[in-house]
C-alpha positions as CSV (number, residue, x, y, z in Angstrom):
1,M,-41.1,36.4,52.8
2,S,-43.7,38.1,50.6
3,E,-46.6,40.2,52.0
4,P,-50.1,38.9,51.5
5,A,-52.0,40.4,48.5
6,P,-54.1,43.4,49.4
7,E,-57.8,42.8,49.9
8,H,-59.9,44.2,47.1
9,P,-63.2,45.7,48.1
10,L,-66.2,43.6,47.0
11,G,-68.8,45.1,44.9
12,L,-72.5,44.7,45.5
13,Y,-72.9,41.7,43.3
14,Q,-69.8,39.9,44.7
15,F,-71.0,40.6,48.2
16,N,-74.4,39.1,47.4
17,T,-72.8,35.8,46.3
18,L,-71.5,35.2,49.8
19,D,-73.6,33.2,52.2
20,M,-75.0,35.0,55.2
21,D,-72.0,34.2,57.5
22,G,-69.6,35.4,54.8
23,R,-71.6,38.6,54.3
24,A,-71.6,39.2,58.1
25,D,-67.9,38.6,58.4
26,Y,-67.2,40.9,55.5
27,V,-69.3,43.7,57.1
28,W,-67.5,43.3,60.5
29,Q,-64.1,43.5,58.8
30,H,-64.8,46.3,56.2
31,G,-68.0,48.0,57.0
32,D,-68.5,51.4,58.8
33,Y,-71.3,51.4,61.3
34,I,-73.9,54.1,60.6
35,T,-76.8,53.6,63.0
36,G,-79.1,51.2,64.7
37,A,-82.9,51.0,64.5
38,I,-85.5,49.7,66.9
39,D,-89.0,50.3,65.7
40,E,-92.2,48.5,64.6
41,Q,-90.2,46.8,61.8
42,G,-87.8,45.2,64.2
43,R,-84.2,45.6,65.2
44,S,-81.4,46.4,62.7
45,N,-77.9,47.8,62.4
46,Y,-76.8,49.6,59.3
47,Y,-73.3,49.7,57.8
48,A,-71.7,51.4,54.8
49,L,-69.4,49.7,52.3
50,P,-68.0,51.2,49.1
51,G,-70.9,51.6,46.8
52,F,-73.7,50.2,49.0
53,F,-75.2,49.8,52.4
54,V,-75.9,46.7,54.5
55,E,-78.8,46.1,56.9
56,V,-78.0,43.5,59.6
57,E,-81.5,42.3,60.9
58,L,-81.6,40.9,64.4
59,F,-84.1,38.6,65.9
60,D,-86.5,40.3,68.4
61,T,-84.7,38.8,71.4
62,G,-81.0,38.2,71.8
63,D,-78.3,39.3,69.4
64,A,-78.6,36.5,66.8
65,I,-78.6,37.7,63.2
66,A,-81.7,37.0,61.2
67,A,-80.4,38.4,57.8
68,V,-77.7,40.4,56.2
69,I,-79.1,42.4,53.3
70,A,-77.2,44.7,50.9
71,F,-79.1,47.7,49.4
72,T,-78.6,51.1,47.7
73,T,-82.1,52.6,47.7
74,G,-85.6,51.9,48.6
75,T,-87.4,51.3,51.9
76,R,-84.3,50.0,53.7
77,Y,-82.5,53.2,52.7
78,D,-85.4,55.4,53.9
79,R,-85.6,53.5,57.2
80,M,-81.8,53.9,57.8
81,L,-82.0,57.6,57.1
82,R,-84.9,58.0,59.6
83,H,-82.6,56.7,62.4
84,V,-79.4,58.5,61.6
85,D,-78.5,61.0,64.4
86,L,-77.1,64.0,62.6
87,N,-75.8,65.5,65.9
88,R,-73.6,62.4,66.3
89,L,-72.0,63.1,62.9
90,V,-70.9,66.7,63.8
C-alpha cells in the first residue's frame, strides 16, 4: 500500500482561492498561532503560514468566525504586532 502524497504548502494566492471554510480548515491544520487581539476594532486571532499571516476575525459575541483574511503587510500586520507578547516568546 502506498503512502499518501505529502501535502504541499499553499502560497498566498492559492490560499485566497479557497472559500472561507477552506481557509479556516487550512489555518487550523497548518498555521502557527501567534496572538489574539481584543480592542476597538473587534476580536481576532492571528496565525503564521509560510510566506504570509492570517487574521481570523470573530463576531463580537460567541466564537463564530466572521472572516479569514490573509495578509503580509499593512494595518492588519501593524495591529497583530501591537498585540504580540514578547515575554511569551522568550
